[in-house]
Structures are given as structure tokens and as C-alpha cells.
C-alpha positions as CSV (number, residue, x, y, z in Angstrom):
1,M,-32.0,-2.0,5.7
2,Q,-29.9,0.4,7.8
3,M,-26.8,-0.9,9.6
4,Y,-25.4,0.6,12.7
5,L,-21.8,0.3,13.9
6,L,-21.3,0.6,17.6
7,D,-18.5,2.5,19.4
8,A,-16.9,0.8,22.4
9,N,-18.5,3.3,24.8
10,V,-21.9,1.9,23.9
11,F,-20.9,-1.5,25.2
12,I,-19.0,-0.2,28.2
13,E,-21.7,2.2,29.4
14,A,-24.4,-0.4,28.9
15,K,-22.4,-2.8,31.0
16,N,-21.5,-0.3,33.7
17,H,-24.7,1.6,34.1
18,Y,-27.8,1.0,32.0
19,Y,-27.9,-2.7,31.1
20,R,-25.8,-4.7,33.5
21,F,-25.5,-8.3,32.4
22,E,-27.0,-9.7,35.6
23,T,-30.0,-7.4,35.6
24,F,-30.7,-7.0,31.9
25,P,-29.7,-10.2,30.0
26,V,-32.5,-9.5,27.6
27,F,-30.7,-6.4,26.3
28,W,-27.6,-8.4,25.5
29,G,-29.7,-11.1,23.8
30,W,-31.4,-8.4,21.8
31,L,-28.0,-7.1,20.6
32,D,-27.1,-10.6,19.4
33,E,-30.5,-10.9,17.6
34,E,-30.0,-7.6,15.9
35,Q,-26.4,-8.5,14.9
36,N,-27.6,-11.8,13.5
37,L,-30.1,-9.9,11.4
38,G,-27.2,-7.7,10.1
39,H,-28.6,-4.5,11.7
40,I,-25.7,-3.9,14.1
41,A,-22.0,-4.7,14.5
42,S,-18.8,-3.1,15.4
43,I,-15.2,-3.3,14.1
44,Q,-12.4,-5.7,15.0
45,M,-10.4,-2.9,16.7
46,I,-13.4,-2.2,19.1
47,G,-13.6,-5.9,19.8
48,D,-9.9,-5.9,20.6
49,E,-10.4,-2.9,22.9
50,L,-13.2,-4.8,24.8
51,L,-11.0,-7.9,25.0
52,R,-8.3,-5.9,26.9
53,G,-10.7,-5.8,29.9
54,N,-10.8,-8.4,32.6
55,D,-14.6,-8.5,33.2
56,I,-17.9,-9.9,31.9
57,L,-17.8,-7.6,28.9
58,A,-14.4,-9.0,27.8
59,D,-15.9,-12.5,28.2
60,W,-18.9,-11.5,26.1
61,A,-16.7,-10.1,23.4
62,R,-14.4,-13.2,23.5
63,E,-17.4,-15.4,22.9
64,R,-18.3,-13.4,19.8
65,K,-14.8,-12.8,18.5
66,N,-15.3,-14.9,15.3
67,S,-19.0,-14.5,15.0
68,G,-19.3,-11.6,12.6
69,W,-19.9,-9.1,15.5
70,F,-16.5,-7.4,15.0
71,L,-15.9,-6.6,11.3
72,P,-12.5,-6.4,9.7
73,N,-11.4,-3.0,8.4
74,T,-8.6,-4.2,6.1
75,D,-10.0,-3.6,2.6
76,T,-8.5,-0.9,0.4
77,N,-11.5,1.3,0.4
78,I,-11.5,1.5,4.2
79,Q,-7.8,2.2,4.3
80,E,-8.1,5.0,1.7
81,L,-10.9,6.6,3.6
82,Y,-8.9,6.2,6.8
83,A,-6.1,8.2,5.1
84,Q,-8.6,10.9,4.2
85,I,-9.8,11.1,7.8
86,V,-6.2,11.4,9.1
87,E,-5.6,14.2,6.6
88,W,-8.9,16.0,7.7
89,V,-8.2,15.6,11.4
90,I,-4.6,17.0,11.1
91,K,-5.9,20.1,9.3
92,Q,-8.5,20.8,12.1
93,P,-7.8,23.2,15.1
94,F,-7.7,20.4,17.7
95,R,-4.8,20.2,20.0
96,D,-1.9,18.1,18.6
97,T,-2.2,15.7,21.6
98,A,-5.9,15.2,20.9
99,K,-5.2,14.5,17.2
100,L,-2.6,11.9,18.0
101,K,-4.8,10.2,20.6
102,F,-7.8,10.0,18.2
103,L,-5.7,8.7,15.3
104,D,-4.1,6.1,17.6
105,E,-7.5,4.6,18.5
106,A,-10.3,2.7,16.7
107,D,-12.5,5.8,16.2
108,P,-11.2,6.8,12.7
109,W,-11.4,3.2,11.6
110,L,-15.0,3.0,12.8
111,I,-15.9,6.1,10.9
112,A,-14.2,4.8,7.7
113,K,-15.9,1.4,8.0
114,A,-19.3,3.0,8.5
115,K,-18.8,5.3,5.5
116,V,-17.7,2.4,3.2
117,A,-20.5,0.1,4.5
118,G,-23.2,2.9,4.3
119,A,-23.7,2.4,8.0
120,T,-24.4,4.8,10.9
121,V,-22.0,5.2,13.7
122,V,-23.6,4.9,17.2
123,T,-21.6,6.5,20.0
124,L,-22.4,8.2,23.3
125,E,-20.1,11.1,22.4
126,A,-21.8,14.4,21.5
127,Y,-21.1,16.9,18.9
128,K,-19.2,19.8,20.4
129,P,-18.4,22.5,17.8
130,D,-15.8,24.4,19.8
131,I,-13.9,21.5,21.4
132,K,-10.2,21.5,20.9
133,K,-8.8,19.2,23.7
134,K,-10.4,16.0,22.3
135,V,-11.5,14.8,18.9
136,E,-15.0,13.5,19.2
137,I,-16.5,11.1,16.6
138,P,-19.6,13.4,16.0
139,N,-17.2,16.2,15.2
140,V,-15.5,14.1,12.5
141,C,-18.5,12.2,11.0
142,P,-20.2,15.2,9.2
143,G,-17.0,15.6,7.1
144,F,-17.5,12.0,5.8
């Protein structure tokens, strides 16, 4: 069984554009069903990011805070892989400000958790081979 770990932008864009809570409650119910089956989840840092909002998505995340939706990333294997991701990103030709921003967010932790769990990262970001001003998840994942 393949597991998928969702980036914050998947939740945010769904809420804002494609699957508004009021219009598509079935989508949000389906997400819960898939999470209950162990097919999808995210990490605690993504949950924390969603909780910083003051909207229906923050309420949704709050209701699921201790439900297994947002997985911890505290074990030694994840921390070691995170250190490898940091090292890799620092060596890449991204702008220093882009590196710092990426390393200060949940993205490298999401990648580390996915690698350790044998999961696939789901994000709305796209691979951009020549990008320097931002570190995108799809530009990092192939290295791990």
C-alpha cells in the first residue's frame, strides 16, 4: 500500500479554489476516509502551519490535531535525513535567501518523513530545473 504525504499547499488550494468546504464536503470526507485507511497524511509541522490560519481550514486541522492526520517527525532516522537534506540544499546553486527560507519551513521535514516512511510527497509545486530564487520540493525530492 502506497502512502502519500500532503504539503500544506494541497490543503490551502483545495480550500481556496477547487474544493471549498461549503461546496464540496464530500472531498474533505474522502480525505478523512483515505487518512483512516493509512493512505494519506501529513506531518505535524504542516498541521501547525494550517492551525496558524483563522479560517475553516484551521478549524478542520484543529479537529484532527491528535487524530493521526499530522505525523510526528521526531525520530532519529528523520532527523538524520533532515540533516542530509540541509547539507544537500546548502551545496546547491539556489540563492542564500531561498535556502534559508526553505530550511526554516516544513518542506525539508516533509521530504525526510516521506523518505523514511517510504511515502510519496504530494505538492502543487512543480519541478523547475533552473530555478534559483526559490527551493521547490520537486527540485529536492529526486536527490532523496
